[in-house]
N, C-alpha and C positions, 0 to 999 in steps of 0.2 A: 677795119683792120682786126685781125684775129689774135692779137697778143693778149697776154694775161692782164697786163696793166691797163690796157685800153678797155677792158671789161669791168674792172673794179679799181678801187682806189689803192694807192700804194701803201699808205699807212696801215690799212687794214690787212693788206696782203702780207706785209712784214710783221705786223703785230697781232694778227688774229691768233687766238688761242688754238693750239694744236689739240684737237679733241679726238678721242678714239671713236671709231664708228659707232660703238655702243653709246657713248656719251652724246654723240651727235643725234642719234635716233631718239634718245630720251629727251633731248632738248626740243627736237622737232615735234615729238608727241605732246610735250607740255604746251608748246605753242599752238598746236592744232586743237588741243583740248580747250585752252583758253579762248581760242577763236570761235569754237563751236558754242561756247557759252556767251553768245553775242550780247545778251542783256547785261552782262557783268563786264565793266571795263577792266582791262588788264594792263599790266606794265611789264616791260622787259628792259634790261640794261642794254646799252648800245652794243657791246661785244657779242652778247647772246643773239640779238636780233640780226646783226650783221653776219654771224655764223650761219644762222638759218637762211638768210638771203643768199649767201654763198652756196649753201646746200641746194636750194631750189634752182639757182642758176646752173650749177654744175651738173645737176640731174635733169636739165632741160625742162623744168616745170615752170614754164614762162608765166602762166596766169598766177600761180602761187607766188612767184618771185615779184610780180608786179603788185599783188596785194600786200605782200610782206613789206615792200618798199614804201607803199602808201601808209601802212600802219606805222612803220618806223619814222616816217616824216611827221605823222600826227603825234607820236609819242615824244620825239626829240626834234622839233622843228628847226633848232639852231645848231644841231650837231654837224660839224664840218665833214666828218666821214660819211654820214648819211646823205648830206647835201651833195657831196661829190659823187656818190652812187647815182643820184638823180642826174647830175651833170653828165656822167658817162652813159646813162640810159638814154638821155636826149641825144647825145652824140651818136650813139649806136643806132638810133632811130633816124639818123640823118638830119637832126634838128640842131646843127652846129650853132646857129645864131642864138637859139634859146639856151643851149648849153653854155655858151660863152657868157651870155648875160647873167645867168645864175652864178657861174664861177666868179665873175667879177663883182658880184654882190657879197661874196663871203668876206668877212672882216679881216681874216688873216691871208693876205695875198701872197705871203711867203710860204704858206703851207705847201708841203712837197706835192700834194695832189693837185693843187691849183696850178702850181708852176709846171708840173708834168703835163697837165691838160693844155695850158697855154703853149707849151712847146709843141705838142701834137697838133694844135690848131695851126701853128706856124708851118709845120711840116705839110699839113693838108693844103696850105696855100703856096707850097713850094718855096718857102722862105727858110731854106736850110741853115743859113748863117744865123738867123734870129733864133731858130730852134737850138742850134749848137750853143749859142751864148747862154740860153736858159739852162740847158743841160749842164754846162760847165759850172754855173752858179750852184745848181742842185748838188752836183758831185763835190764841189768845194765845201758847201755847208755840211753835207753828210760825212765827208772826211773829217771835218773839224769835230763833229759829234762823236764819231768813232774814237778819235784821239782823246777826247774828254772822258769817254767811257773807259778807255784803256787805262787812264790815270787812276780812275776809281776802282777798276777791277782788271788788274793786269793779266789774269787768266782768260779773260774774254777773247774770243776769236771772232773778228768781224772783217768783212770785206765788202768792197763796192762792186765786186765782179758781177753779181746778179743784176745790179742796177745798170752797169755798163752793157751787159748783154741785152737787157731790155731796150736800152737806148739804141744799140746797134740794130736790133730787130725792127724797131720803129723806123729808123732811117732806111733800112732795106724795104720795109713795107711801102714807104712813100717814094722809093726810087733813087735813093742816094747811096750808092755803093762806096763812094769816097768817104763820107762821114761815117758810115757803118764800119768801114775798115779802121778808121781812127779809133773808135771805141773798142773794137775787137782786139786791136793791138795792145790796148791798156789792160786787158784781162790777164791775170797772173796764173 
């Protein structure tokens, strides 16, 4: 399926730093320079390496993206966001069983990306009601998080509309117009 969230994890999609094209190019050049000095191990923080991975994926640099993911896993073998990238890579390669096995090994089974993946797995098996139940739980938790944020920062503007749209698109991708309509009608 070709949706944005089925390509990458949700938390990094929503939390990735917005970098200017110049900042992104500088980060990629630094990564490539460090990579070319193979005899010298290097380290990158998770947000930086995920931004580079996004860059390679968005610019269709498949081999570079695969190498970047492998390096990210080596640098941060227990990071949930990086592991979820591996889960989605496996899924996109048609290895649903391996993807599900890896997702179920993650310690935080309530992580939004794990739950989103499990819902998509249910969709792929035409278990629309199971997927809907998972999405309802996700939306409930996210709504609660938004309300807590608004208490701390009343000027904050947050909405679940992007998430609802993504859920609707996934239901459409997997053939359920009824459930897609349910989520589309919730968008304000």
